VOGU-3710 file (C-alpha; in Angstrom, 3 decimals, decimal comma):
1> magsqirihg> 25,059/99,380/-11,762  28,274/100,496/-13,418  27,934/98,716/-16,822  24,176/99,196/-17,491  22,789/101,494/-20,198  19,438/103,152/-20,818  17,926/103,294/-24,323  16,449/106,705/-25,202  13,945/106,538/-28,087  12,001/109,393/-29,643
11> kghhlclsrt> 8,774/108,435/-31,365  8,596/111,505/-33,594  12,227/111,506/-34,663  11,684/110,170/-38,202  8,788/112,599/-38,739  10,910/115,488/-37,614  13,786/114,423/-39,827  11,458/114,036/-42,817  10,011/117,508/-42,311  13,484/119,007/-41,981
21> lqasleeety> 14,657/117,383/-45,217  11,486/118,542/-46,999  12,079/122,130/-45,838  15,743/121,903/-46,835  14,738/120,809/-50,349  12,166/123,544/-50,764  14,338/126,329/-49,312  17,587/124,901/-50,819  19,424/125,182/-47,487  22,353/123,062/-46,314
31> tdvrigvfks> 23,161/122,292/-49,957  26,556/121,844/-51,592  25,647/120,169/-54,920  24,133/121,785/-58,006  22,074/119,654/-60,432  21,650/121,039/-63,931  18,937/120,031/-66,457  19,868/120,833/-70,066  16,911/119,470/-72,047  15,380/122,050/-74,437
41> tslddnnhpr> 11,904/121,678/-72,929  13,303/122,318/-69,418  15,103/125,647/-70,071  14,046/128,883/-68,381  12,616/131,956/-70,072  16,109/133,149/-71,132  16,931/129,717/-72,636  19,356/129,021/-69,810  19,552/125,627/-68,110  17,715/125,295/-64,826
51> flrassavla> 19,494/124,178/-61,662  18,454/122,419/-58,480  20,390/122,347/-55,234  20,777/119,323/-52,956  22,807/118,002/-50,046  25,716/115,661/-50,860  25,014/113,636/-47,701  21,451/112,860/-48,780  22,544/111,966/-52,331  25,361/109,745/-51,048
61> aaspvlahll> 22,905/107,893/-48,800  20,560/107,321/-51,771  23,138/106,065/-54,323  26,446/104,148/-53,862  27,678/105,568/-57,187  27,100/109,142/-56,077  28,648/108,313/-52,703  31,828/107,181/-54,464  31,959/110,310/-56,650  31,242/112,737/-53,824
71> kerteddeiv> 33,756/111,098/-51,537  36,696/112,071/-53,792  35,980/115,861/-53,777  37,636/118,444/-51,527  35,756/120,793/-49,251  36,352/123,858/-51,454  35,159/122,202/-54,685  31,673/122,924/-55,948  30,002/119,860/-57,424  27,781/120,178/-60,475
81> lvfdgyqyqd> 25,809/117,153/-61,710  24,522/117,477/-65,271  21,455/115,507/-66,422  21,110/115,840/-70,172  17,929/114,603/-71,858  15,740/114,605/-68,718  12,800/116,818/-67,809  13,151/119,325/-64,976  9,983/118,029/-63,283  11,277/114,428/-63,398
91> ilnllqyvyt> 14,516/115,380/-61,627  12,532/117,378/-59,058  10,282/114,357/-58,382  13,375/112,189/-58,038  14,873/114,532/-55,413  11,514/114,647/-53,629  11,545/110,835/-53,405  15,181/110,754/-52,230  14,585/113,345/-49,483  11,225/112,196/-48,143
101> gqayvncqdv> 10,650/108,684/-49,480  7,596/109,709/-51,478  6,735/111,773/-54,547  3,610/112,903/-56,413  3,656/112,200/-60,165  0,981/113,039/-62,752  -0,919/110,086/-64,191  -0,094/111,167/-67,733  3,610/111,171/-66,888  3,332/107,652/-65,421
111> keltqstvgg> 1,604/106,421/-68,585  4,285/107,936/-70,830  7,001/106,481/-68,607  5,555/102,963/-68,739  5,132/103,165/-72,501  8,777/104,167/-72,956  10,014/101,277/-70,834  9,849/97,525/-71,386  6,532/96,395/-69,974  4,537/93,188/-69,743
121> hdllqhrqki> 3,394/93,310/-73,348  6,962/93,680/-74,612  8,146/90,863/-72,359  5,325/88,663/-73,650  6,345/89,418/-77,236  9,968/88,599/-76,463  8,890/85,370/-74,804  6,826/84,387/-77,828  9,763/85,136/-80,114  12,051/82,980/-77,974
131> qalseetnqy> 9,505/80,144/-77,968  9,141/80,419/-81,744  12,925/80,245/-82,149  13,036/77,245/-79,794  10,347/75,393/-81,753  12,049/76,246/-85,035  15,349/74,937/-83,682  13,694/71,718/-82,450  12,039/71,177/-85,811  15,328/71,795/-87,573
141> lkknvyqnym> 17,122/69,303/-85,323  14,382/66,696/-85,826  14,495/67,240/-89,556  18,246/66,700/-89,576  17,865/63,563/-87,470  15,235/62,178/-89,847  17,318/63,050/-92,896  20,455/61,434/-91,447  18,650/58,558/-89,740  20,018/55,929/-92,107
151> qfietakeis> 23,506/57,364/-91,764  23,282/56,996/-87,988  22,213/53,377/-88,352  24,929/52,612/-90,889  27,549/54,282/-88,692  26,446/52,265/-85,673  26,604/49,069/-87,728  30,068/49,935/-89,009  31,269/50,620/-85,469  29,838/47,290/-84,315
161> ylesemyqls> 31,457/45,463/-87,230  34,778/47,213/-86,593  34,699/46,319/-82,932  34,008/42,654/-83,686  36,749/42,598/-86,322  39,265/44,108/-83,888  38,307/41,519/-81,329  38,705/38,720/-83,888  42,020/40,149/-85,032  43,326/40,257/-81,472
171> hllteqrsli> 42,146/36,711/-80,920  43,810/35,507/-84,151  47,085/37,242/-83,270  47,105/35,566/-79,873  46,487/32,167/-81,436  49,177/32,751/-84,068  51,679/33,722/-81,412  50,855/30,639/-79,367  51,180/28,477/-82,474  54,590/29,972/-83,316
181> vtllensllg> 55,808/29,391/-79,770  54,589/25,785/-79,956  56,379/25,197/-83,266  59,624/26,677/-81,943  59,486/24,569/-78,795  58,859/21,424/-80,851  61,871/22,117/-83,090  63,578/19,030/-84,480  67,020/20,463/-83,704  66,108/21,189/-80,087
191> dkapglrgve> 67,110/24,872/-80,178  64,887/27,970/-80,118  64,776/31,268/-81,890  67,036/34,018/-80,570  64,042/36,177/-79,696  62,673/33,609/-77,280  65,911/33,261/-75,385  65,906/36,941/-74,497  62,247/37,079/-73,576  61,848/34,052/-71,347
201> kpetkakfna> 62,817/34,168/-67,736  64,502/30,876/-66,746  63,180/30,647/-63,182  59,627/31,656/-64,210  59,688/29,157/-67,101  60,788/26,372/-64,801  58,157/27,285/-62,253  55,287/27,276/-64,751  56,540/24,141/-66,499  56,330/22,294/-63,195
211> eiavnlnvnn> 52,872/23,635/-62,382  51,450/22,949/-65,852  52,844/19,435/-65,693  50,851/19,024/-62,514  47,782/20,471/-64,247  47,915/17,820/-66,940  47,183/15,274/-64,240  43,485/15,771/-63,432  43,671/13,657/-60,257  46,434/15,788/-58,712
221> qegrkrltal> 45,520/16,421/-55,061  48,023/19,242/-54,544  46,409/21,431/-57,239  42,940/20,695/-55,941  43,946/21,833/-52,446  45,302/25,126/-53,782  42,078/25,768/-55,684  39,881/24,748/-52,757  41,763/27,182/-50,535  40,182/30,025/-52,546
231> lekvegcasv> 36,847/29,282/-50,861  38,284/30,621/-47,613  39,585/33,852/-49,159  37,225/34,748/-52,018  33,511/35,184/-51,367  31,177/33,834/-54,076  33,674/31,650/-55,990  32,027/28,293/-55,288  31,059/27,861/-58,951  34,699/28,294/-59,979
241> vesltrilih> 35,939/25,499/-57,706  33,338/22,986/-58,931  35,381/21,964/-62,005  37,562/18,920/-61,269  40,124/19,808/-63,958  40,704/23,409/-62,858  44,031/24,289/-61,169  45,386/27,579/-59,788  48,593/28,704/-61,521  49,361/32,273/-60,482
251> egdmveldps> 47,820/35,010/-58,318  48,620/38,546/-57,226  47,284/41,976/-56,225  46,721/44,704/-58,825  44,889/48,021/-59,290  42,103/48,280/-61,880  42,094/51,425/-64,041  39,273/53,038/-66,008  39,911/52,344/-69,734  38,608/55,793/-70,728
261> dncaigrvrg> 40,523/58,158/-68,403  43,044/55,782/-66,701  41,754/56,698/-63,231  42,035/54,120/-60,459  38,799/52,225/-59,834  39,840/49,971/-56,985  42,117/47,266/-55,704  41,615/43,786/-57,180  43,301/40,391/-57,028  43,811/38,218/-60,081
271> fllndsfmia> 43,787/34,423/-60,115  45,151/32,710/-63,238  43,782/29,191/-63,666  44,740/26,589/-66,235  41,628/27,362/-68,337  40,425/30,792/-67,189  41,221/34,026/-65,360  39,277/35,175/-62,271  39,110/38,729/-60,880  38,086/39,458/-57,287
281> swlpnkrgnm> 37,682/42,868/-55,615  39,239/43,679/-52,245  36,881/43,895/-49,264  37,712/46,909/-47,028  35,729/45,351/-44,160  36,927/41,788/-43,648  34,304/39,121/-43,044  36,223/36,531/-41,081  38,773/34,939/-43,401  37,083/36,420/-46,481
291> ryqyqalyel> 39,274/39,132/-47,982  37,988/39,326/-51,560  34,643/39,449/-53,399  34,239/37,465/-56,639  33,696/39,685/-59,705  34,068/37,795/-62,984  35,570/34,740/-64,663  36,901/34,865/-68,244  37,774/31,857/-70,409  41,316/31,906/-71,795
301> eglavinird> 40,096/31,118/-75,327  38,200/34,388/-75,577  40,694/36,499/-73,622  43,248/38,751/-75,305  46,127/40,098/-73,175  47,706/43,306/-74,529  50,831/44,960/-73,144  50,507/48,731/-72,501  53,548/50,983/-72,827  54,558/53,053/-69,820
311> lgpvkyafkl> 53,261/56,499/-70,690  52,775/59,289/-68,141  51,145/58,162/-64,902  50,125/54,796/-66,389  52,986/52,379/-65,709  53,309/48,604/-65,368  49,815/48,029/-66,849  48,309/45,592/-69,316  44,883/45,340/-70,948  42,429/42,415/-70,978
321> mmfpdtrvlq> 40,008/42,332/-73,911  37,050/40,012/-73,943  34,028/40,817/-76,110  32,357/43,111/-75,304  34,295/44,178/-72,144  37,732/45,751/-71,698  39,651/45,942/-68,404  42,987/47,605/-67,582  45,080/46,237/-64,676  48,166/47,894/-63,172
331> canssdkkew> 50,898/45,936/-61,376  53,128/47,131/-58,547  56,376/47,008/-60,553  57,816/45,886/-63,873  58,812/42,426/-62,602  55,230/41,658/-61,516  53,951/42,798/-64,891  56,474/40,576/-66,713  55,508/37,595/-64,552  51,807/38,114/-65,360
341> leafdlakhf> 52,398/38,390/-69,118  54,638/35,295/-69,163  52,112/33,450/-67,018  49,295/34,217/-69,482  51,432/33,092/-72,450  52,454/29,830/-70,813  48,942/29,075/-69,584  47,474/29,582/-73,065  50,287/27,570/-74,640  49,824/24,542/-72,403
351> kikkevsptl> 46,014/24,710/-72,660  46,153/24,665/-76,476  48,708/21,869/-76,382  46,517/19,858/-74,031  43,288/20,292/-76,037  44,691/19,790/-79,536  46,764/16,657/-78,851  45,216/14,733/-75,932  45,945/11,379/-77,532  49,602/12,264/-78,085
361> saetkdnsyd> 50,113/13,013/-74,414  48,328/9,795/-73,452  50,566/7,701/-75,721  53,686/9,425/-74,425  52,626/8,708/-70,912  51,977/5,013/-71,688  55,340/4,583/-73,445  57,266/6,212/-70,621  55,531/3,954/-68,163  56,376/0,792/-70,149
371> esfnpfaede> 60,019/1,771/-70,548  60,539/2,675/-66,911  58,729/-0,230/-65,318  57,806/-3,650/-66,812  57,967/-6,451/-64,224  56,195/-8,979/-66,472  58,718/-9,411/-69,262  57,418/-12,818/-70,241  53,931/-11,385/-70,916  55,234/-8,676/-73,208
381> sftgfqngse> 52,832/-9,519/-76,024  49,885/-9,361/-73,686  50,995/-6,025/-72,279  51,417/-4,634/-75,753  47,925/-5,779/-76,624  46,534/-4,149/-73,491  48,336/-0,886/-74,155  47,212/-0,914/-77,742  43,572/-1,317/-76,754  43,840/1,586/-74,308
391> ssqevaesip> 45,438/3,768/-76,981  42,722/2,941/-79,478  40,102/3,752/-76,840  41,704/7,151/-76,247  41,655/7,861/-79,984  38,051/6,774/-80,191  37,205/9,093/-77,264  38,746/12,152/-78,960  36,501/14,890/-80,394  36,776/16,781/-83,691
401> dwvvevaddm> 38,567/20,092/-83,815  35,445/21,981/-84,854  33,757/21,046/-81,556  36,651/22,576/-79,624  36,204/25,824/-81,561  32,391/25,976/-81,265  32,395/28,456/-78,363  34,712/30,890/-80,178  32,843/30,538/-83,451  29,529/31,276/-81,751
411> dvyvaqrdfe> 31,007/34,419/-80,138  32,093/35,606/-83,574  28,693/34,873/-85,147  26,857/36,703/-82,350  29,188/39,691/-82,668  28,484/39,779/-86,416  24,735/39,282/-85,752  24,850/36,231/-87,987  22,312/34,407/-85,833  21,405/31,832/-88,501
421> eavslaektr> 24,937/30,453/-88,609  25,135/30,478/-84,809  21,904/28,475/-84,513  23,017/26,039/-87,225  26,259/25,491/-85,336  24,332/24,952/-82,100  22,111/22,349/-83,784  25,149/20,601/-85,225  26,799/20,549/-81,803  23,623/19,246/-80,180
431> dfwdgaspsl> 23,455/16,393/-82,680  27,114/15,588/-81,959  26,574/15,384/-78,187  23,383/13,335/-78,641  25,349/10,727/-80,606  28,384/10,757/-78,297  29,035/8,092/-75,726  28,621/8,823/-71,988  32,341/8,368/-71,396  33,175/10,958/-74,058
441> inlhrdlklk> 30,685/13,412/-72,574  32,117/12,860/-69,084  35,681/13,299/-70,357  34,872/16,633/-72,040  32,291/17,854/-69,574  33,895/21,298/-69,183  33,848/21,853/-72,923  30,207/20,826/-73,109  29,309/23,177/-70,251  31,077/26,038/-71,997
451> idsrirqlse> 29,219/25,348/-75,258  25,897/25,154/-73,404  26,684/28,534/-71,832  27,237/30,029/-75,288  23,926/28,579/-76,487  22,143/30,155/-73,503  23,765/33,491/-74,309  22,593/33,156/-77,920  19,050/32,455/-76,728  19,148/35,519/-74,478
461> vlmnelrvsp> 20,316/37,718/-77,372  17,481/36,436/-79,573  14,971/37,032/-76,784  16,216/40,598/-76,446  15,422/41,056/-80,138  11,763/40,372/-79,297  11,526/42,219/-76,006  9,820/45,601/-76,133  11,737/48,615/-74,830  11,406/52,379/-75,322
471> dkslqggpra> 14,618/52,592/-77,369  13,463/50,072/-79,979  11,417/50,823/-83,048  7,998/49,150/-83,259  7,599/49,473/-87,006  7,286/46,462/-89,294  5,014/43,514/-89,882  4,996/40,082/-88,244  7,855/38,828/-90,416  10,137/41,489/-88,919
481> asravlllsr> 10,109/39,541/-85,623  9,656/36,041/-87,055  13,396/35,684/-87,688  14,213/35,609/-83,988  11,135/33,460/-83,312  12,187/30,839/-85,860  15,703/30,698/-84,469  14,464/30,343/-80,891  12,129/27,528/-81,902  15,083/25,772/-83,536
491> lgqasqacdl> 16,925/26,071/-80,237  14,057/24,286/-78,479  12,486/27,344/-76,860  9,270/27,561/-78,819  7,087/28,441/-75,805  9,245/31,401/-74,753  9,525/32,526/-78,375  5,748/32,392/-78,864  5,138/34,338/-75,652  7,646/37,058/-76,577
501> flkhrsallk> 6,312/37,201/-80,134  2,735/37,761/-78,925  3,886/40,421/-76,437  5,770/42,135/-79,247  2,659/42,066/-81,425  0,565/43,491/-78,577  2,964/46,399/-78,146  3,025/47,005/-81,896  -0,793/46,931/-82,098  -1,070/49,377/-79,197
511> hnlrqlkteg> 1,460/51,666/-80,864  -0,378/51,593/-84,202  -3,751/52,299/-82,590  -2,291/55,272/-80,748  -1,081/56,704/-84,040  -4,677/56,975/-85,280  -6,198/60,342/-84,546  -9,645/60,457/-82,936  -10,653/63,643/-84,687  -13,539/63,663/-87,173
521> attlyikrit> -16,721/61,621/-87,259  -17,017/58,582/-85,010  -17,840/56,308/-87,940  -14,641/57,256/-89,777  -12,505/56,594/-86,694  -14,137/53,206/-86,087  -13,616/52,338/-89,743  -9,903/53,100/-89,401  -9,372/51,085/-86,224  -11,369/48,075/-87,481
531> slffpfvadt> -9,415/48,151/-90,756  -6,239/48,042/-88,655  -7,179/45,692/-85,809  -8,722/42,649/-87,479  -6,173/42,323/-90,346  -3,448/42,699/-87,707  -4,837/39,791/-85,657  -5,307/37,709/-88,818  -1,690/38,335/-89,907  -0,492/37,341/-86,454
541> greisrvfpk> -2,441/34,071/-86,680  -1,004/33,275/-90,105  2,507/33,950/-88,841  1,942/31,722/-85,787  0,771/28,921/-88,080  3,802/29,383/-90,327  6,435/29,602/-87,594  4,934/27,002/-85,224  3,237/24,408/-87,433  1,482/21,607/-85,556
551> nkvcasafvv> 2,288/23,220/-82,186  -0,883/23,033/-80,127  0,553/25,008/-77,204  1,370/27,996/-79,404  -2,017/27,754/-81,128  -3,754/27,832/-77,748  -1,617/30,781/-76,680  -2,660/32,637/-79,835  -6,357/31,990/-79,128  -5,989/33,350/-75,581
561> wsrnevgkfg> -4,032/36,343/-76,894  -6,666/37,055/-79,554  -9,468/36,951/-77,002  -7,613/39,376/-74,720  -6,938/41,752/-77,604  -10,585/41,593/-78,687  -11,559/42,453/-75,116  -9,283/45,511/-75,200  -10,719/46,454/-78,588  -14,242/46,151/-77,190
571> nnfrkhvfts> -13,406/48,491/-74,309  -11,982/51,048/-76,727  -15,005/50,652/-79,012  -17,484/51,222/-76,171  -15,582/54,295/-75,001  -15,821/56,012/-78,394  -19,184/54,772/-79,767  -21,601/54,374/-76,861  -21,577/57,985/-75,722  -24,417/60,327/-74,869
581> gstlttvaec> -24,033/62,219/-78,144  -24,072/59,181/-80,464  -27,200/58,536/-82,492  -28,658/55,120/-83,159  -27,648/55,354/-86,819  -24,029/56,024/-85,859  -24,016/53,124/-83,401  -25,569/50,812/-85,993  -23,008/51,712/-88,658  -20,126/51,187/-86,244
591> valvrshseq> -21,459/47,816/-85,053  -21,994/46,713/-88,649  -18,386/47,650/-89,472  -17,081/45,573/-86,563  -19,210/42,555/-87,493  -18,141/42,643/-91,147  -14,415/43,014/-90,351  -14,503/40,327/-87,665  -15,315/37,774/-90,355  -11,675/38,063/-91,503
601> lieigldltf> -10,683/35,966/-88,492  -12,835/33,092/-89,744  -10,462/32,767/-92,708  -7,663/31,660/-90,345  -9,937/29,333/-88,372  -10,681/31,696/-85,490  -14,288/32,748/-84,906  -14,594/35,333/-82,126  -17,859/36,825/-83,390  -19,866/35,422/-80,492
611> ylenelrgqv> -17,373/36,758/-77,921  -17,307/40,174/-79,599  -21,102/40,378/-79,785  -21,297/39,346/-76,137  -18,948/42,241/-75,274  -21,226/44,715/-77,081  -24,674/43,212/-76,394  -25,407/45,121/-73,211  -24,636/48,510/-74,718  -26,488/47,688/-77,957
621> erclrdarek> -29,646/46,699/-76,090  -29,426/49,862/-74,022  -29,259/51,963/-77,202  -32,255/50,124/-78,664  -34,295/50,669/-75,506  -33,441/54,367/-75,493  -34,433/54,673/-79,160  -37,703/52,820/-78,442  -38,569/55,221/-75,635  -37,905/58,216/-77,898
631> lmesiklral> -40,087/56,789/-80,698  -42,913/55,943/-78,292  -42,793/59,453/-76,871  -42,869/61,000/-80,361  -45,887/58,789/-81,275  -47,758/60,090/-78,239  -46,958/63,714/-79,043  -47,940/63,402/-82,711  -51,172/61,620/-81,697  -52,232/64,597/-79,618
641> edkwrpvnlv> -51,623/66,957/-82,528  -53,107/64,712/-85,253  -56,199/66,304/-86,887  -56,573/63,674/-89,637  -56,094/66,088/-92,487  -54,383/65,298/-95,808  -51,032/66,949/-96,560  -50,827/69,788/-99,056  -47,429/69,963/-100,799  -48,337/73,183/-102,671
651> nksgiarfad> -46,834/72,316/-106,068  -45,306/69,597/-108,221  -41,798/70,242/-106,953  -43,006/69,518/-103,431  -44,526/66,260/-104,693  -41,194/65,371/-106,352  -39,261/65,981/-103,135  -41,818/63,925/-101,213  -41,447/61,058/-103,689  -37,645/61,173/-103,336
661> dmseigiasi> -37,884/61,071/-99,544  -40,183/58,067/-99,623  -37,968/56,337/-102,182  -34,999/56,658/-99,814  -36,811/54,674/-97,127  -37,811/51,955/-99,640  -41,233/53,043/-100,957  -40,630/53,247/-104,692  -43,958/54,686/-105,871  -46,166/57,031/-103,865
671> hswvydecwv> -48,118/58,555/-106,766  -51,167/56,383/-106,117  -51,670/58,347/-102,881  -51,453/61,725/-104,620  -54,540/63,554/-105,889  -55,278/67,017/-107,271  -51,600/67,324/-108,256  -50,321/68,481/-104,846  -52,420/66,700/-102,193  -51,362/63,460/-100,452
681> altsntinfs> -54,058/61,222/-98,995  -51,978/60,670/-95,842  -51,557/62,614/-92,640  -48,259/64,176/-91,628  -48,323/61,877/-88,580  -48,438/58,776/-90,818  -45,655/60,061/-93,082  -43,327/60,988/-90,199  -43,983/57,682/-88,435  -43,201/55,724/-91,603
691> kayltfldda> -39,861/57,489/-92,046  -38,847/57,110/-88,412  -39,968/53,480/-88,146  -38,232/52,253/-91,315  -35,036/54,097/-90,386  -35,116/52,540/-86,915  -35,765/49,136/-88,520  -32,675/49,404/-90,719  -30,509/50,397/-87,761  -31,895/47,658/-85,521
701> lkmpsadsni> -31,268/44,946/-88,095  -27,597/45,935/-88,371  -26,777/45,489/-84,692  -28,146/42,378/-82,999  -27,153/38,773/-83,455  -29,369/35,712/-83,692  -29,572/35,499/-79,885  -31,223/38,921/-79,574  -33,767/38,622/-82,425  -36,632/38,176/-79,975
711> fvddilldif> -35,603/41,360/-78,144  -35,574/43,328/-81,418  -38,879/41,834/-82,581  -40,554/42,902/-79,348  -39,327/46,475/-79,769  -40,420/46,651/-83,430  -43,815/45,176/-82,548  -44,377/47,591/-79,625  -43,596/50,658/-81,736  -45,843/49,682/-84,663
721> qaqlkhvens> -48,607/48,537/-82,335  -48,545/51,941/-80,576  -49,122/53,728/-83,900  -51,967/51,360/-84,855  -53,533/51,857/-81,418  -53,631/55,583/-82,150  -55,411/54,859/-85,459  -57,845/52,530/-83,701  -58,629/55,037/-80,947  -59,287/57,766/-83,507
731> frsgkykgea> -61,580/55,432/-85,482  -63,615/54,362/-82,394  -63,794/57,744/-80,663  -66,573/59,088/-82,880  -64,851/62,443/-82,992  -63,739/61,828/-86,561  -66,807/60,077/-87,991  -66,608/62,169/-91,133  -62,971/61,136/-91,618  -63,533/57,384/-91,148
741> kfigrnasfl> -62,693/56,577/-94,762  -59,580/58,759/-94,636  -58,487/57,037/-91,402  -58,974/53,661/-93,074  -56,783/54,678/-95,997  -53,994/55,687/-93,565  -54,387/52,345/-91,778  -54,185/50,586/-95,143  -50,942/52,426/-95,936  -49,454/51,415/-92,595
751> lhtvlalaql> -50,490/47,740/-92,854  -50,115/47,061/-96,576  -47,088/49,256/-97,347  -45,009/50,061/-94,265  -45,566/46,790/-92,407  -45,133/44,760/-95,603  -41,831/46,504/-96,306  -40,689/45,817/-92,709  -41,582/42,104/-93,134  -39,584/41,958/-96,363
761> rvsevrlhpc> -36,474/43,520/-94,850  -36,541/41,259/-91,797  -36,920/38,186/-94,022  -33,976/39,217/-96,205  -31,692/39,756/-93,227  -32,690/36,690/-91,184  -33,693/34,412/-94,087  -37,026/33,657/-92,405  -40,210/35,726/-91,812  -41,165/37,303/-88,508
771> psfaklrsef> -44,390/35,694/-87,164  -45,100/38,669/-84,890  -45,687/40,970/-87,887  -48,181/38,583/-89,482  -50,084/38,338/-86,207  -50,137/42,125/-85,832  -51,392/42,564/-89,386  -54,257/40,120/-88,918  -55,222/41,813/-85,628  -55,624/45,297/-87,153
781> ewlaydsqki> -56,681/44,318/-90,685  -60,240/45,497/-90,061  -58,971/49,116/-89,878  -57,902/49,058/-93,536  -61,297/50,140/-94,887  -60,832/50,672/-98,599  -63,612/50,600/-101,139  -60,853/50,502/-103,745  -57,561/48,813/-103,003  -54,524/50,990/-103,683
791> tttikspvsd> -51,277/49,351/-104,808  -47,928/50,782/-103,675  -44,570/49,649/-105,003  -41,863/49,084/-102,377  -38,186/48,371/-102,895  -36,131/45,534/-101,515  -32,810/46,783/-100,130  -31,024/43,582/-101,130  -32,590/42,170/-104,283  -33,985/45,563/-105,429
801> qsfi> -37,113/43,845/-106,778  -40,593/45,273/-106,483  -42,902/43,867/-103,862  -46,619/44,536/-104,117
//
C-alpha cells in the first residue's frame, strides 16, 4: 500500500515534555531571555534587582504579544524583560504556570490579589449605582413630562388646527381658481385672459369639452359602457360603477411615491371620473382579465391637486391632498403630467358648473330644442305653456346651495372638533330631506348618499371618543363623556351611545378602584371603596336620566349594568373581607358600611340592597356559625373551670376600670353588685360571658337582613341557653349547695341585666321584640333566687335612655 500511513502515538509524551520544561525552569537551561524584577521588596541582599531566566519559545507560545516582540530580535541580541512594581514570587509563579500549566500560590497571596482586583462585591456596587442612576433618570424624565404635559397637549392641538387650516386653505384656493376660470370663460366679450391662452392645450381642451358634454347627459349609453368596462379590469370597484350619473373621463398609469422620503411605493393606475378620482394598484399576478386592485375613491369636492416642482430625482409628480391623507403620484413624462393637471381642472370646473346652475342648463337645452325643431307652429302657445311648466318644475326641484356644501362643511367641523355644529348641520339636513319630495330625492340621490356618508363618519368619530383604549386618559366625571353621548343621541344612535357610555364608565370605575391601595386595615380599605363605588353608580344613573330622559331601553340597560357592577363589587368585597384572619367585628363593620352606602342608590330610584345582601348572605352566615362555635366552645371551657367564687378587684382603681368596661358594653351602673369596696358579687365566668355575648350581639345585628332574622335569633338563643344550662347544672348538682344563693344572684344578673339589654337592642334595631328571649327568660326565671332584688341600670345604644 503505497499511499497509506501509520500513526505513532506516545502516551507519556506530554508528561515527559512537562517534566523537561519543569527541569529547564529550575536549572535555567535552554534560556535566552532574562526577566528582571525591580520592586523594592523583591531586591536581593545587595539591593540589586533579581533576575529570572526563561525560554523565548515557551514565552512566545504563552503570549501573542511576547511572540510579536521576540520575533523581531536577532540571534545575537540578549532580551531583557523588566517587570516594575511586581513581586519576585508572583513572577516566579507566573513562569511556573506558563511552563507546566499549574502553580502553587499561598492562600494569603490569593486573598490579597482578590481584594486588589474588582470582585463580586465591587460589581454589585457598580450595578446598584447604575440602577440608581437609571431610576433617577426615569424620574427626571417623568417629572419633565408631567411638568410639560399641558404644553404637549397644546402643541398637538395647534398642529391639528394648523393641519385643518392648511387643508381648508388649499380647498378655498382650488375653489377660487375654479371660480376665476368660470368667470373668464363666461366673459361678455367672448375673449379670455392672456394667461389662460398660454396654459390651455387646444386638443386636450377640445377632448375634455366633448367628454364633459357627454357627462351632462345622464342617460348617455357610451359613458356608461366605458365605466362598466372597469369591472373587467379593476377588482373590487363594483360600488363605484353603481352610480348612474358617474362617467369615466381620463385614466393612466403612474407610480406612487412616499410623501416623507419620496421613495417609490408601487405602480398604480388612476381613473378620473366626473365627480371623483379612483386609485387602483397593479396586480403582479393577473387573475384572468383583472389587472388592478381597487384602493380608494376620493370625491372631487374634498380633493386638492398640487403641482410639485421637478427637484432632484422627483420629476413629473403632483400631490393629492384629502383630509387627513396625502398621496404623491409620478407620471411617465411632462406631457402626461400636464394632461392630468388639466384634466383635474376641467373636471372640477364642469362639476361646479353643473351643480351650481342645473336650472340654467335645463333652460338652455329647452330653448335650443325649440329653436332647432318645432313642427307644430300653430300650437305655439301650447308649446310655450308646456315648456314653461317644465321649467318651473325644474326650478322647484332645485336644492339650496347650503345643502350642496353640507359634506364639505361637515369635514371642516370634524377637523376642527366642532362636533356640536356638525350635528346641528346634520339635523338641519335631515329635516330638509324629510320635507323634500321623492322626485327631488331621486334627482339628487348621489348628493344625499355623500351627506349620509359624512354623517356616518361623524358618528364613528363620536363613538371613538367613548371607546376605551390604552392611549386615552380615564380621568373625569360622567359629564366628561356626556358630550359625545348627547350628540350621538341627537343623531339617532341612542342605544349605541348608551352602551359605549356604560362601557366607558365601567373602565373608569375599574381604573379608580385599582388606584386605591389595599394596605392598612381592612375596614379602612372597605370604607374607601364603598365611598367610591356607590356614589359613582349613583352619578352614572343621574347622568343617564339627564342624557336619555324617558328612554326605557337606556334605563333598562343601566339597571343591568348596575347589577353587573354590584356583582363585581361583591366578588371584590368577599375576597378582601371574608378571609381566615378577619374577625367577626371587622366583618360586621364592613357589612354595615356597605349597607349604609348602598342606600345612596335608592335616591335615584334603584334599590339593589336585596341583590347585594343575597351576594353576601352565604359568607355572613358562615361567619356567624363560626363565631357561634367559638363562643360555645369557650362556654364549655369556662364551665369546667368555674368555682363559683366572687371576683376580687383588689382596690378602687380596679373597680373603676371594671365599671368602665361594663359601661362600654351597655351596662351603665354596676355598683349595686360591688361590696366591701373591691369585691364583685359575680363570677369571672359570668363577667366574661356578658362581654363576649353583648359584643357578638352588636356584630350580629349589623350584618343580617330581615330574611335572616330567624337564623340570628336561633344563634343568640343557643349561646345564651348554653350559659344558663351551665348555671342550672351547677345549681342542681349539689356540689355547690353552700353557694346556691350566689349562683342565684349570677342567674339574676344574666336574666335581668344581660338578657334584658339584649332584648332592648334587638327591639331598637328591628322595631319589634324577639319572642324567643321572652320564652327563654320565663323558662329559667326560677334560677334567679334573690331575697332582695338588685336593680342595674343599662344603656340603650340608640336612645341612650336608662332601662331598668
